[in-house]
N, C-alpha and C positions, 0 to 999 in steps of 0.2 A: 505493500499499501504505499504510496505515493502522497506527497502534498504538490495542489495548485494553484490553490488559497484556504492564506488563514495562517497562521502559526503556530508547528505543531515542537518538541516536546526533543525529536528526533525526523532528522528525516525525510528516513524510509522505515514500515516496520513489514515483518520477515514475517510470514504465516504460512508457516506448515501445517502437516499433514497429518502429520510425525508426531509436533509438544504432545506437550504432558494433558494441555488442558484443555482443546482442542474450542475456544470460545473467550473470543474476543472483542474488552466492555471498550469501545468511544463513547465518549466528553470532554469533555472542559475541567483539567483540573487531573492527577495523577487520584486519589482517594476521594468522594462523595459519598455525606451520608443522604440511605434514601430507607426514610418510614423509622420507626422507634431500630435504634440500637446494629439493624444493616447501615455496615459499610461497604459499600462496592467499591473496585479496581477495574483503573481505566488501563486495559493494554494498551489503546491507542491515545494517548492522548494530545486532547487542543492545551497549547499555553496557557496557563490560569492566571499569571502573572503582566502577557502581552499585551499594550495597549491596540493590537492592531482588531482595527475593527469589524474582520473578519471570526472571530473567534469572542465578539460578545456573542452570537446568536446561536454555538457553539451549547449546551445544554447538558453538567452535567452528569447524566446517564442518558445515553441520547438514541445509541443504536450497538447493533450489537453485528455482529459475524461468531457464525457460528461453522466448522468445518461439519456432511456430513460425504459417507463413504459412496454415496448410493448417487448422490446429489453434487457433493463439493460443497463451497464456499456460499452464505448463504446471506442476505441478508436481514432483520430485523429492525423496529422499532422498540425500541424503551418508548415505558414512560415520558423524556422529556425533549423526546424529537414528536412526539405528536403535536397536528395543529393548536387543540385546543389548548396547546399551552403554552399560543405562540412562536413553535415551531414547524420544520416540515425536514420531512429526508426521503428524501427521491433516491434513484439511479436511471444518472442518465446518459443510451444507448443510442446511439448516434445522434440522428434527428425523434428517437420514440425519449417519450418522461415519465419511468413507473414512480406511482406516488402513495410511497408504502403509513400511511398516517391512516389513513381508513381501520383499520387490522391488525394490530399490535402481534395476530399473531397467522401468516398468514406469510410469510418471506416473497424474498428474492434472492435468488439464484442469481447471482456472482459472472460472467463471464469478465473476463480475456481486457481491456480499455476503456469498461466501465465505468464512469466518472460518479461520486459520491457525496451528494449535494444534501449537508448540515444545515439547519437553521435555513436564512434564504442564503449565504453569500461561501462559506468554510465546502472546499469538495478536495474528497475525497478521490486518487487514481488508483485502478486494484489494474497493478498486472501480471496474468500470472509470467511464471518464467523458466 
């Protein structure tokens, strides 16, 4: 995953099917509190201290990517990435725009070259190596 717009803590994030976890949380800041007593660790991290305008539209618990043996990499929207939270999560694939905001439980299967738009302006590029 590479950054197109916004500021991440790392220049790129490598997701591999052999990772022990196989779930990568995406959000602003490394750690956030979600509900009472539940702490979430983000693995793809937008810099919480950045003054970059694009970062402020990324929620602390925006989305996550899961790896499935059958389907590959799947992008899910989390509570902070929904439209009713004044955010959005979309996948831009060429001329097609896939909106994930209507149902958090239905993922989008990521394909090489997809752009993941978080909030209104931050964009990650998903590339298969």
